[in-house]
Structure formats: C-alpha cells, structure tokens
MARFIKOL-579882 format. One record per residue: residue in three letters; chain; residue number from 1; y, x, z of N, C-alpha, C in turn. Coordinates in pm, 1 decimal, decimal comma, m for minus. Last residue first. Example, Ala and Ser with C-alpha at 12.3 -4.5 7.8 and 13.67 -1.06 7.14 Angstrom:
# MARFIKOL-579882
+--------+--------+-----+----------+----------+----------+----------+----------+----------+----------+----------+----------+
: residu : chaine : num :     n.yy :     n.xx :     n.zz :    ca.yy :    ca.xx :    ca.zz :     c.yy :     c.xx :     c.zz :
+--------+--------+-----+----------+----------+----------+----------+----------+----------+----------+----------+----------+
:    ser :      A :   2 :   m225,0 :   1285,0 :    708,0 :   m106,0 :   1367,0 :    714,0 :      3,0 :   1290,0 :    787,0 :
:    ala :      A :   1 :   m569,0 :   1319,0 :    780,0 :   m450,0 :   1230,0 :    780,0 :   m330,0 :   1320,0 :    780,0 :
+--------+--------+-----+----------+----------+----------+----------+----------+----------+----------+----------+----------+
This chain:
# MARFIKOL-579882
+--------+--------+-----+----------+----------+----------+----------+----------+----------+----------+----------+----------+
: residu : chaine : num :     n.yy :     n.xx :     n.zz :    ca.yy :    ca.xx :    ca.zz :     c.yy :     c.xx :     c.zz :
+--------+--------+-----+----------+----------+----------+----------+----------+----------+----------+----------+----------+
:    lys :      A : 117 :   2219,2 :    445,0 :   1524,1 :   2165,1 :    451,3 :   1662,0 :   2230,9 :    350,7 :   1752,5 :
:    ser :      A : 116 :   2351,2 :    443,0 :   1285,1 :   2237,6 :    352,3 :   1300,2 :   2179,6 :    352,1 :   1440,5 :
:    phe :      A : 115 :   2542,2 :    639,1 :   1304,9 :   2586,6 :    501,4 :   1295,8 :   2471,6 :    404,6 :   1325,4 :
:    asn :      A : 114 :   2391,0 :    874,9 :   1297,1 :   2461,5 :    837,7 :   1420,5 :   2509,7 :    693,9 :   1419,6 :
:    ile :      A : 113 :   2290,5 :    864,8 :   1033,5 :   2199,2 :    873,5 :   1148,2 :   2268,8 :    826,3 :   1274,4 :
:    gly :      A : 112 :   2532,7 :    857,2 :    883,6 :   2433,3 :    749,6 :    874,6 :   2340,2 :    748,0 :    992,7 :
:    ile :      A : 111 :   2650,8 :   1100,7 :    953,6 :   2718,2 :    974,5 :    987,7 :   2617,6 :    859,5 :    986,5 :
:    tyr :      A : 110 :   2457,3 :   1275,3 :    840,7 :   2488,6 :   1280,8 :    984,0 :   2552,9 :   1149,2 :   1030,8 :
:    thr :      A : 109 :   2481,3 :   1204,8 :    570,3 :   2353,5 :   1188,9 :    639,5 :   2376,0 :   1184,9 :    790,7 :
:    ala :      A : 108 :   2749,9 :   1280,3 :    526,7 :   2709,8 :   1139,9 :    510,2 :   2576,4 :   1112,4 :    579,9 :
:    leu :      A : 107 :   2732,2 :   1559,2 :    566,4 :   2815,9 :   1477,6 :    654,0 :   2776,0 :   1329,9 :    646,9 :
:    ile :      A : 106 :   2570,1 :   1622,0 :    347,4 :   2522,1 :   1649,1 :    483,3 :   2601,8 :   1566,7 :    584,7 :
:    thr :      A : 105 :   2741,5 :   1539,2 :    141,4 :   2609,7 :   1476,0 :    156,0 :   2551,3 :   1501,6 :    294,5 :
:    leu :      A : 104 :   2970,8 :   1701,4 :    179,3 :   2980,6 :   1555,5 :    193,0 :   2845,6 :   1487,8 :    206,5 :
:    thr :      A : 103 :   2868,4 :   1967,1 :    144,8 :   2940,2 :   1926,6 :    265,1 :   2937,3 :   1775,5 :    284,3 :
:    leu :      A : 102 :   2747,0 :   1960,3 :   m112,2 :   2671,6 :   1999,2 :      6,9 :   2738,5 :   1949,8 :    135,2 :
:    thr :      A : 101 :   2965,1 :   1868,5 :   m274,1 :   2836,7 :   1798,9 :   m269,9 :   2760,2 :   1832,2 :   m142,7 :
:    leu :      A : 100 :   3167,4 :   2062,7 :   m227,0 :   3188,3 :   1919,8 :   m197,5 :   3056,0 :   1846,4 :   m182,1 :
:    ile :      A :  99 :   3035,8 :   2294,6 :   m320,7 :   3079,8 :   2285,8 :   m181,4 :   3101,2 :   2140,1 :   m140,1 :
:    ile :      A :  98 :   2994,6 :   2223,7 :   m591,7 :   2882,2 :   2260,8 :   m505,6 :   2920,0 :   2244,5 :   m358,6 :
:    tyr :      A :  97 :   3259,4 :   2179,1 :   m676,2 :   3158,3 :   2073,0 :   m687,8 :   3040,6 :   2100,9 :   m594,2 :
:    ser :      A :  96 :   3373,7 :   2430,2 :   m637,7 :   3424,5 :   2316,6 :   m560,5 :   3324,9 :   2200,6 :   m563,6 :
:    cys :      A :  95 :   3226,0 :   2578,6 :   m823,5 :   3215,9 :   2610,0 :   m680,3 :   3264,7 :   2493,4 :   m595,0 :
:    ala :      A :  94 :   3316,1 :   2454,5 :  m1060,8 :   3174,0 :   2457,8 :  m1025,8 :   3155,0 :   2482,3 :   m876,4 :
:    ile :      A :  93 :   3589,2 :   2510,9 :  m1054,2 :   3544,9 :   2371,2 :  m1045,4 :   3397,5 :   2365,0 :  m1006,7 :
:    leu :      A :  92 :   3569,2 :   2793,1 :  m1080,0 :   3635,6 :   2732,7 :   m965,3 :   3593,1 :   2586,5 :   m946,1 :
:    ile :      A :  91 :   3444,2 :   2830,7 :  m1329,2 :   3375,9 :   2872,0 :  m1206,1 :   3438,0 :   2807,2 :  m1083,0 :
:    asn :      A :  90 :   3407,4 :   2651,1 :  m1602,9 :   3510,2 :   2676,3 :  m1502,2 :   3443,1 :   2706,1 :  m1367,4 :
:    thr :      A :  89 :   3192,9 :   2664,7 :  m1789,7 :   3328,5 :   2632,5 :  m1834,3 :   3436,2 :   2670,9 :  m1733,9 :
:    asn :      A :  88 :   2956,7 :   2734,0 :  m1670,4 :   2979,5 :   2781,2 :  m1807,3 :   3121,6 :   2756,2 :  m1855,1 :
:    phe :      A :  87 :   2968,5 :   2593,3 :  m1434,1 :   2982,0 :   2739,7 :  m1429,1 :   3011,7 :   2796,2 :  m1567,3 :
:    leu :      A :  86 :   2908,9 :   2337,6 :  m1531,2 :   3044,7 :   2367,2 :  m1486,2 :   3068,5 :   2517,3 :  m1476,7 :
:    glu :      A :  85 :   2635,8 :   2371,0 :  m1583,0 :   2726,6 :   2335,6 :  m1691,9 :   2871,4 :   2367,3 :  m1654,6 :
:    ile :      A :  84 :   2548,3 :   2416,1 :  m1320,7 :   2535,0 :   2521,6 :  m1421,7 :   2627,3 :   2495,2 :  m1539,9 :
:    ala :      A :  83 :   2605,1 :   2164,5 :  m1210,3 :   2668,0 :   2284,0 :  m1154,7 :   2661,9 :   2399,1 :  m1255,2 :
:    gln :      A :  82 :   2436,5 :   2001,3 :  m1359,5 :   2580,5 :   1986,2 :  m1375,6 :   2655,7 :   2105,9 :  m1318,2 :
:    tyr :      A :  81 :   2188,0 :   2092,9 :  m1262,4 :   2220,8 :   2104,0 :  m1404,8 :   2372,2 :   2096,7 :  m1425,6 :
:    ser :      A :  80 :   2206,9 :   2023,4 :   m992,2 :   2196,5 :   2164,6 :  m1030,3 :   2230,3 :   2185,7 :  m1177,6 :
:    phe :      A :  79 :   2229,2 :   1739,2 :  m1011,0 :   2330,4 :   1819,9 :   m943,2 :   2325,7 :   1965,2 :   m991,0 :
:    ala :      A :  78 :   1989,6 :   1671,0 :  m1131,5 :   2115,1 :   1645,1 :  m1202,6 :   2228,4 :   1727,2 :  m1141,7 :
:    ser :      A :  77 :   1820,0 :   1755,8 :   m923,6 :   1805,7 :   1812,1 :  m1057,9 :   1932,5 :   1789,5 :  m1139,3 :
:    met :      A :  76 :   1881,4 :   1605,9 :   m704,0 :   1920,8 :   1746,3 :   m702,8 :   1908,3 :   1808,2 :   m841,5 :
:    thr :      A :  75 :   1962,8 :   1290,4 :   m661,7 :   1904,8 :   1376,4 :   m764,3 :   1958,5 :   1518,2 :   m759,0 :
:    thr :      A :  74 :   1886,2 :    968,8 :   m529,1 :   1957,8 :   1095,9 :   m521,5 :   1888,9 :   1194,2 :   m614,8 :
:    phe :      A :  73 :   1681,9 :    791,0 :   m617,3 :   1823,2 :    759,2 :   m635,1 :   1907,7 :    885,8 :   m629,9 :
:    ser :      A :  72 :   1436,0 :    878,5 :   m542,3 :   1467,3 :    882,4 :   m685,5 :   1613,6 :    849,9 :   m713,6 :
:    gly :      A :  71 :   1459,3 :    859,3 :   m266,0 :   1403,7 :    981,2 :   m325,7 :   1432,1 :    991,9 :   m474,3 :
:    leu :      A :  70 :   1541,9 :    600,3 :   m227,0 :   1640,3 :    707,3 :   m210,3 :   1590,8 :    840,3 :   m265,2 :
:    phe :      A :  69 :   1293,3 :    462,2 :   m299,0 :   1423,7 :    431,7 :   m356,9 :   1519,2 :    549,5 :   m348,0 :
:    gly :      A :  68 :   1077,1 :    622,5 :   m152,5 :   1078,3 :    573,9 :   m290,9 :   1216,8 :    559,3 :   m349,6 :
:    val :      A :  67 :   1161,8 :    707,7 :    109,5 :   1083,8 :    794,4 :     21,1 :   1097,3 :    751,5 :   m124,6 :
:    ala :      A :  66 :   1335,4 :    494,5 :    199,8 :   1367,0 :    636,8 :    220,4 :   1292,6 :    726,2 :    121,4 :
:    phe :      A :  65 :   1214,4 :    245,2 :     98,4 :   1355,5 :    279,9 :     83,0 :   1382,0 :    429,3 :     93,2 :
:    phe :      A :  64 :    927,4 :    245,5 :    127,2 :    995,6 :    183,7 :     13,1 :   1134,3 :    242,4 :     m7,6 :
:    tyr :      A :  63 :    878,9 :    388,2 :    367,4 :    814,2 :    428,4 :    241,8 :    885,4 :    371,2 :    119,7 :
:    tyr :      A :  62 :   1047,0 :    249,7 :    551,8 :   1057,4 :    394,2 :    533,3 :    998,8 :    435,0 :    397,4 :
:    leu :      A :  61 :    948,6 :     m9,2 :    537,0 :   1086,6 :     17,9 :    496,5 :   1105,7 :    166,5 :    468,5 :
:    gln :      A :  60 :    693,3 :     23,5 :    651,5 :    705,6 :     m9,7 :    509,1 :    845,5 :     15,5 :    457,1 :
:    asp :      A :  59 :    734,4 :    305,2 :    880,6 :    692,0 :    171,2 :    843,5 :    711,8 :    147,4 :    694,5 :
:    lys :      A :  58 :    695,2 :    539,9 :   1073,6 :    703,9 :    539,2 :    927,4 :    647,0 :    405,7 :    879,9 :
:    ser :      A :  57 :    877,3 :    571,0 :   1370,7 :    770,3 :    502,7 :   1297,0 :    796,8 :    506,4 :   1146,8 :
:    ile :      A :  56 :   1089,3 :    746,1 :   1435,1 :    965,9 :    747,8 :   1511,7 :    852,2 :    684,5 :   1432,6 :
:    met :      A :  55 :   1297,6 :    692,7 :   1259,4 :   1243,3 :    828,1 :   1267,6 :   1108,1 :    830,5 :   1337,4 :
:    ser :      A :  54 :   1437,2 :    458,5 :   1191,5 :   1290,5 :    459,0 :   1186,1 :   1230,8 :    598,9 :   1191,6 :
:    asn :      A :  53 :   1713,8 :    483,5 :   1212,1 :   1648,1 :    365,9 :   1269,4 :   1497,5 :    380,1 :   1278,9 :
:    gly :      A :  52 :   1768,7 :    716,1 :   1081,0 :   1821,4 :    700,3 :   1215,9 :   1757,0 :    583,6 :   1288,2 :
:    leu :      A :  51 :   1665,3 :    662,2 :    832,0 :   1591,9 :    753,7 :    919,8 :   1642,5 :    749,3 :   1063,1 :
:    val :      A :  50 :   1863,1 :    481,4 :    737,8 :   1722,6 :    442,5 :    746,2 :   1647,9 :    531,9 :    844,4 :
:    leu :      A :  49 :   2100,9 :    634,7 :    755,3 :   2091,1 :    503,5 :    819,7 :   1945,4 :    462,8 :    839,6 :
:    gly :      A :  48 :   2031,0 :    857,0 :    598,5 :   2064,1 :    873,9 :    739,3 :   2052,8 :    743,3 :    816,3 :
:    val :      A :  47 :   2003,0 :    734,0 :    356,0 :   1883,3 :    793,7 :    415,8 :   1908,4 :    821,4 :    563,6 :
:    phe :      A :  46 :   2271,2 :    654,4 :    316,2 :   2166,7 :    553,4 :    334,3 :   2039,6 :    611,9 :    395,5 :
:    leu :      A :  45 :   2395,8 :    906,3 :    289,1 :   2439,6 :    812,5 :    392,2 :   2329,1 :    711,5 :    421,9 :
:    cys :      A :  44 :   2257,7 :   1001,6 :     65,5 :   2244,4 :   1071,2 :    193,7 :   2290,6 :    983,7 :    309,9 :
:    gly :      A :  43 :   2343,6 :    815,9 :   m127,3 :   2201,7 :    831,7 :    m97,8 :   2179,5 :    899,4 :     36,3 :
:    leu :      A :  42 :   2620,4 :    864,2 :   m130,4 :   2567,6 :    734,4 :    m86,3 :   2420,8 :    744,1 :    m47,5 :
:    ile :      A :  41 :   2615,4 :   1130,0 :   m228,2 :   2678,1 :   1098,8 :    m99,2 :   2623,5 :    967,0 :    m45,4 :
:    asn :      A :  40 :   2484,8 :   1098,3 :   m476,1 :   2424,9 :   1182,3 :   m372,7 :   2485,1 :   1156,5 :   m235,3 :
:    val :      A :  39 :   2665,0 :    923,7 :   m609,2 :   2525,2 :    885,9 :   m588,9 :   2464,8 :    966,9 :   m474,1 :
:    ile :      A :  38 :   2895,0 :   1085,8 :   m617,2 :   2896,2 :    959,9 :   m542,6 :   2753,9 :    913,7 :   m511,6 :
:    leu :      A :  37 :   2796,0 :   1290,8 :   m785,0 :   2847,9 :   1322,7 :   m651,7 :   2846,0 :   1197,4 :   m564,2 :
:    ile :      A :  36 :   2739,6 :   1148,2 :  m1014,5 :   2627,4 :   1204,8 :   m939,7 :   2672,1 :   1245,0 :   m799,5 :
:    gly :      A :  35 :   3012,8 :   1077,4 :  m1082,3 :   2906,7 :    978,6 :  m1065,0 :   2791,5 :   1030,3 :   m981,4 :
:    thr :      A :  34 :   3159,5 :   1315,8 :  m1114,6 :   3189,5 :   1225,2 :  m1003,9 :   3076,2 :   1127,4 :   m977,0 :
:    pro :      A :  33 :   3163,1 :   1584,7 :  m1246,5 :   3047,6 :   1493,8 :  m1232,7 :   3059,8 :   1400,7 :  m1112,1 :
:    phe :      A :  32 :   3459,4 :   1615,3 :  m1436,2 :   3393,8 :   1641,5 :  m1308,7 :   3279,9 :   1541,9 :  m1291,2 :
:    asn :      A :  31 :   3583,3 :   1517,3 :  m1652,3 :   3480,4 :   1617,1 :  m1678,7 :   3405,4 :   1654,3 :  m1551,8 :
:    thr :      A :  30 :   3627,4 :   1159,5 :  m1642,8 :   3665,0 :   1294,7 :  m1603,9 :   3552,9 :   1390,4 :  m1643,9 :
:    pro :      A :  29 :   3690,4 :    824,7 :  m1596,0 :   3660,6 :    926,4 :  m1698,6 :   3715,6 :   1063,3 :  m1657,5 :
:    ile :      A :  28 :   3590,7 :    596,7 :  m1425,4 :   3658,4 :    718,0 :  m1378,9 :   3627,6 :    829,7 :  m1478,5 :
:    tyr :      A :  27 :   3454,2 :    396,5 :  m1557,9 :   3580,1 :    362,0 :  m1492,9 :   3656,2 :    481,9 :  m1436,2 :
:    lys :      A :  26 :   3228,7 :    522,3 :  m1676,0 :   3308,0 :    425,4 :  m1751,9 :   3446,6 :    405,1 :  m1690,8 :
:    ile :      A :  25 :   3124,4 :    675,1 :  m1469,7 :   3170,8 :    741,5 :  m1592,6 :   3262,9 :    649,6 :  m1672,4 :
:    val :      A :  24 :   3048,6 :    467,0 :  m1297,0 :   3153,3 :    561,8 :  m1256,7 :   3209,8 :    632,4 :  m1378,9 :
:    leu :      A :  23 :   2846,1 :    350,2 :  m1452,2 :   2961,7 :    270,9 :  m1409,1 :   3077,6 :    361,9 :  m1370,3 :
:    glu :      A :  22 :   2661,5 :    559,6 :  m1470,0 :   2726,1 :    508,4 :  m1591,4 :   2851,4 :    426,9 :  m1558,3 :
:    asn :      A :  21 :   2587,3 :    577,3 :  m1197,5 :   2647,7 :    691,2 :  m1265,6 :   2722,0 :    645,5 :  m1391,2 :
:    leu :      A :  20 :   2470,5 :    324,1 :  m1163,0 :   2589,6 :    361,1 :  m1086,4 :   2662,1 :    478,4 :  m1152,0 :
:    leu :      A :  19 :   2251,7 :    341,9 :  m1344,0 :   2355,3 :    239,2 :  m1360,7 :   2483,6 :    274,4 :  m1285,2 :
:    tyr :      A :  18 :   2102,2 :    561,9 :  m1240,0 :   2152,7 :    562,2 :  m1377,5 :   2268,8 :    463,7 :  m1392,5 :
:    arg :      A :  17 :   2041,9 :    467,7 :   m982,0 :   2117,0 :    592,7 :  m1001,4 :   2180,1 :    595,2 :  m1139,5 :
:    ser :      A :  16 :   1890,9 :    238,4 :  m1044,4 :   2018,8 :    225,1 :   m973,1 :   2104,8 :    349,3 :   m989,6 :
:    ile :      A :  15 :   1667,0 :    356,7 :  m1159,7 :   1750,1 :    266,2 :  m1239,7 :   1888,1 :    251,2 :  m1175,2 :
:    ala :      A :  14 :   1569,9 :    496,1 :   m937,8 :   1607,3 :    568,2 :  m1060,4 :   1698,7 :    483,3 :  m1147,9 :
:    gly :      A :  13 :   1518,5 :    284,7 :   m756,5 :   1615,1 :    389,4 :   m724,5 :   1663,1 :    463,7 :   m848,1 :
:    leu :      A :  12 :   1315,0 :    136,5 :   m877,4 :   1445,7 :     75,0 :   m856,0 :   1554,4 :    178,6 :   m825,9 :
:    phe :      A :  11 :   1110,2 :    332,6 :   m876,5 :   1150,5 :    264,9 :   m999,8 :   1291,2 :    208,0 :   m986,1 :
:    gly :      A :  10 :   1090,0 :    386,3 :   m601,3 :   1130,3 :    491,0 :   m695,2 :   1179,0 :    434,2 :   m826,5 :
:    gly :      A :   9 :    996,1 :    139,4 :   m503,5 :   1125,6 :    191,7 :   m460,1 :   1178,6 :    297,5 :   m554,8 :
:    leu :      A :   8 :    748,5 :    136,3 :   m634,0 :    846,7 :     30,6 :   m660,4 :    986,9 :     76,4 :   m619,8 :
:    gly :      A :   7 :    631,2 :    370,3 :   m519,6 :    648,7 :    354,4 :   m664,6 :    753,1 :    250,4 :   m699,5 :
:    ile :      A :   6 :    631,4 :    309,3 :   m244,3 :    704,0 :    426,8 :   m293,4 :    731,8 :    413,5 :   m442,8 :
:    leu :      A :   5 :    463,1 :     84,1 :   m249,4 :    600,5 :     72,9 :   m198,3 :    686,3 :    189,2 :   m247,0 :
:    leu :      A :   4 :    227,1 :    201,3 :   m345,8 :    294,1 :     95,8 :   m423,3 :    439,5 :     78,6 :   m379,3 :
:    ile :      A :   3 :    172,5 :    376,2 :   m132,7 :    194,5 :    430,1 :   m267,7 :    265,4 :    327,4 :   m355,0 :
:    asn :      A :   2 :    123,8 :    197,3 :     76,1 :    241,0 :    284,9 :     82,1 :    273,7 :    343,0 :    m54,8 :
:    met :      A :   1 :   m120,7 :     82,6 :      0,0 :      0,0 :      0,0 :      0,0 :    126,3 :     86,5 :      0,0 :
+--------+--------+-----+----------+----------+----------+----------+----------+----------+----------+----------+----------+
C-alpha cells in the first residue's frame, strides 16, 4: 500500500511542479529560475510541516505527501542544471541563486517543522 501512496503522490507532485513552474514563468518573466526556486521553498516548507507532525510515525500521509508528492515536487536536478546554466552566463547570479535556494529552503523547512509543533 505504501508503494501505491508514494507512486500516486509522486505523480501528482511532478505535475504540480511543472504547472507551478510554468505559471511563474508566464507571470514573472525573467532569466532567473524563479519558478524552481519557489517550488523548492514551498516544498521544503511543506515537508517541514508534514515531518514536524509525523516524525514519530510514518503513516499514510507521510508516504503519500512527504515521500511521494514532495519528493517529486521539489527538484534538485532542475536546481543543479539551472545553476550550471547560470554559471555559463553570469557567475554572480549563479552564486546568488545557489545561496538563496539553500538558505531559503532550509529556513522554510525549519519554519514548517516549528510551525507544526
């Protein structure tokens, strides 16, 4: 059952990541990868909220939302690719993207965990 929950969550998470990224690209046109930055911040906030509530028990919500949905919603592969692309054009912007992503996603996870307690 856990495998099905992870698969369904992963399916919905990947689609949600794509749609949110496209929405941000449409309404915030920029060369900066704002869409994936927002996705990763939200994903880390939500994983903090879920794990802050269910760290002790790995229930169905944990497998569906934390492992499945958020595991495919957030994307380090897109982050790393975009960082390399930015390095090829502007090292300062690339460094700022990396620092912003790491700082804000860790902060969002921390806030999510503490908010859910």
